[in-house]
Every structure is written in structure tokens, then in C-alpha cells.
N, C-alpha and C positions, 0 to 999 in steps of 0.2 A: 204610409204605415211603417212602423218599426219592425223589420222582418225577423227580429230575434226575441221580441218581448211578448210574454204571455202574462195576462193579469187574471187573478182568480175571481170566481163567484162563490160566495159562501151561502149555500141554501139552508133554509129551515127544512128539516127532514121529518117525514112520518111514513109509516107503513100502511096508512089508510089512504086510499085513493082520494085526492082532493085537487081541485083546480089551482093553478098557479096564480098568484096575485101580481098581475102585470102593472108596471108603472110606465111613466112617460120618459122619453128621451132616447138618445142614441145608444146607450148601453143596453136598454131593453130591446131596442129595434135590432141591434146586431145579434143579440141572443136569439130572438125569434126567427130572423131571416137567414142567419149564417151558421150558428153554432149547434142548433138542435137537429139531430139526424136520427134515422131509423136503422140500426144494425139488424142483421138477420137474427131471428129468435127461434130457439127450440125449447120444448118443455114448457112447464108452467111458471110464469113470471110472478115473483113476489117482490117487486122492486121497491126501493125507497123513492118516495115522491117528494119533489121540491114544492113547497107550498108558498114560499116567499124567498127573497134573497137579499143579501147585502151585496150591492152592485158596485162597480167601479165608478169613479168620477167620469162624467160624460167625455170630458176633454181627453182623459187617458184612454177611455174605452174606444174612442175613434182612432187613436194612434196605435194601439196594441195590435199585434199580428193575430193573436188567437186567445182563447180562454179555456178554462176547465173548472170543474167544481173542486172545492177543498173540504166538502162535508165529511164528517166522520163521527162515529159514536163509539163509546167505550163498552166493554162487556160488563156483565153484572157485577164483577169484582172491581170495576173501575179502571181496568187496564185497556189501553188502546192497542189492539192486536190486528184489527182488520179495517179495511177501507173500501167503500163501495166504488167499483170501477166505473159505474154509470148511475145516473139519477134520472128518474122520469119526470119530465116537466110537460104537463098536459098529455099529448099523444106521442111525444118523441123523447129522445134521450140526450143528456149532456155527459160527456166523458169526464173522468177525473182529470185534474191538472196534469199529473205525470203521464197519464195515458194519452192525453191530447198532444203533449209535446212529443212523446215517443212516436205516435202515428204520423205526425208531420215529418219527423226526422227520418223515418224509414219509408216514407212516401206510400202509406196505405190509407185509403179513405175510410172514414168511420163507418160508412155504409157497407163496406166489405167485411167488417168484423162479424163473427158469428158468436152469439151468446147462447150457450146451452145452460139454461138456468139450473142451478144446483150442481153443475158439473164443471164446465170449462168456458172460458172465453178464448177464442182462436183468432189470432191476427195472421192472415194468410200471406205467404211469400208470393205475392202477385208479380207478373211480369212488369218491369218498370220500378218495382220496389227495390230497396237495398237489402232485403232479407234473403238469406240463402235457404231458410226453412221456416215453417210455420212456428209462431210463438204461441204456446198453449198455456194458459194460466188457470189453475184450479180456482173455482168460485163457489160460494154457497148459494142458497136459494134467493138471497137478496142481492146477489151480484157482488158480494164482498170477497176480496182476496186477502190472505194473510200478508202482512207487511214484513218483508225479509230484512229486519234490522241487522246491521252488520256488527257494530260494537256499541258501547255506551256513548252517549252524547259527549262530544269533545275528543273522543278517541277514534271516531269513524271517518268523517270526511273533512278535508281541509276547510277552514273557515277564516273569515277576515271581518273584524269589527268595522262598522261604518267609519268611525273616527280615524282608523288607520288607513282605510281606503282614501279618505279625503286628504290625509296628511301626505301620503305618497303621491297623490295626484297633483297636489299643490307644489311639489318639488319636481321640476322638469327632469332633473338628473335621476329621479327615482321612479319615474313613470314606467320605465321598462320592466320594473319588478311587477307591476300590475299586469302587464301583458303576459309575462311569464306565468303568473299565478292563475289568470283567468282564461287564457287562450285554449280553445278546443274543449272547454268545460261547460257543463250545464250548471247554471248558478241559481240557487234558490234563496230568495231574500225573505227574511222573517224577523219578527221581534223576539229577541231572546232575553229580554230583561227579566229579572227575578220578580215573581209575583204577577206576571201577566196572565190574562185570561186564556190565551191560546197555548196552554201547556198542560201536561198530564203525565200519567204513569204509563210506561211501556214495559214489555217483558224484561228489559235490561236496565231501566232507570225508574227510580221512584218519582222523579220529576224531570221532565225534559220538554223543551219547546217542540210543539207538534209539527213544525216545519220538517222535522226529522222524518216523519211518516212519508212525506212526498219525495224527499231526497232518496230515502231507502227504497221506495217503490220504483223510482226511476232507475236506480242502480240495479234493481232486480230485472227490470225489462232489458237493460243493456247487457246483462251478463247471462 
């Protein structure tokens, strides 16, 4: 396994309880046996349900360390403000991509998280974790958290186009620049081409690649 690589699952979401449409292959097998867990729940749950999913290629799914969902829905005015921190698949839950990465980073198991529906999600500072205090995140009745966007797209987090990465990598004398740029960083990879489907309006941008949601949420967990 690649111990630093997380690959996303893109679920089809509904607020109506429905069974998940399972497929064949290692990606579905890992989802069923490894990635779905039951956090502690308080209050009345009104979760988003995953009914189907755009999965990873099986070859990549076998090699990846972990996964998380990247499902999101915009508000009635079309703005992407909130992201569900967990999605229900049949009888258990899949955390969002950023939450999955954060839990592994701070060494807190998904089962130890407490979800108080309509109030908070609490990530406890367990013995053996790297947390010095509990992380408490406000959530709504569907388990969504407000995404703490930092600045407009392009002014927020350092980024590197793929063609520049390849250019630097191909030059042995320039590879040190890549290490300096990426070392000790969480790196989110997404398509940022104009006109792509995975883009939308945020409170700060009329049009932005939605990978920004996951980077901003991860930054919020870390700070």
C-alpha cells in the first residue's frame, strides 16, 4: 500500500433512506470491509445517504492507503457553503475525504468520533492520539459543516500545475524545488480546467474548482 495516498469516492446523495448499489471488485470490497464504520451517535439523525458511487479503478483502490467521500450539495442559491462530514451507506458511515485524512493524521479511530446530530461532531483527544484537546465541529441535522474558506481561489493555498511538476521532475537539478514545495504538506489533486463539471460558486468566488472545499476543510481541522 501507498501509505500517504488517499483516493476519493464520489457518492450519489439523497436524504431519503435507500440501499446502496454495490458493484463487484476490490474497490467495493475495501469500502465494505475497511472504510465503513459506526461512530457514536446522539440525537435524531437525518443523514445524507449514498445510493451509488463513482469508485476508484480497482488497481488504484488496492494500492491506496485510505479513502473518503467527496460528495457535496449547493444551497438553494447555488452557493457551495457546507459539506457533509459523513455519508450513510446502508447501516454504517463513510467520512469525508478531509475528515478521513485528519483522523488518520491525529491517530483517532472513526469509531471514537461522536456525532451529535444538529449540534456537533467531536473528535476526542484520546490517549495515544496527537491531539491535546478535543476538536469540536458545529454540524447541522444532516451532518454538514460550514467550509471555512480562507481567501479566493488562487490567493489561498500554494498550488502547482501538473505540467510544471513534470517539468521540474524531469530536471534532476530542479527536483529539490519539488521537495521544498511539497514536504510536510497535505496535497489535494484536482482538475482546475475552465468549464469542468467539478466547479461551482463559493461565498468568495463566482466560479472555483470544488477541490477548494476539501483543502479549506482540512485547513480548518488543522487550525
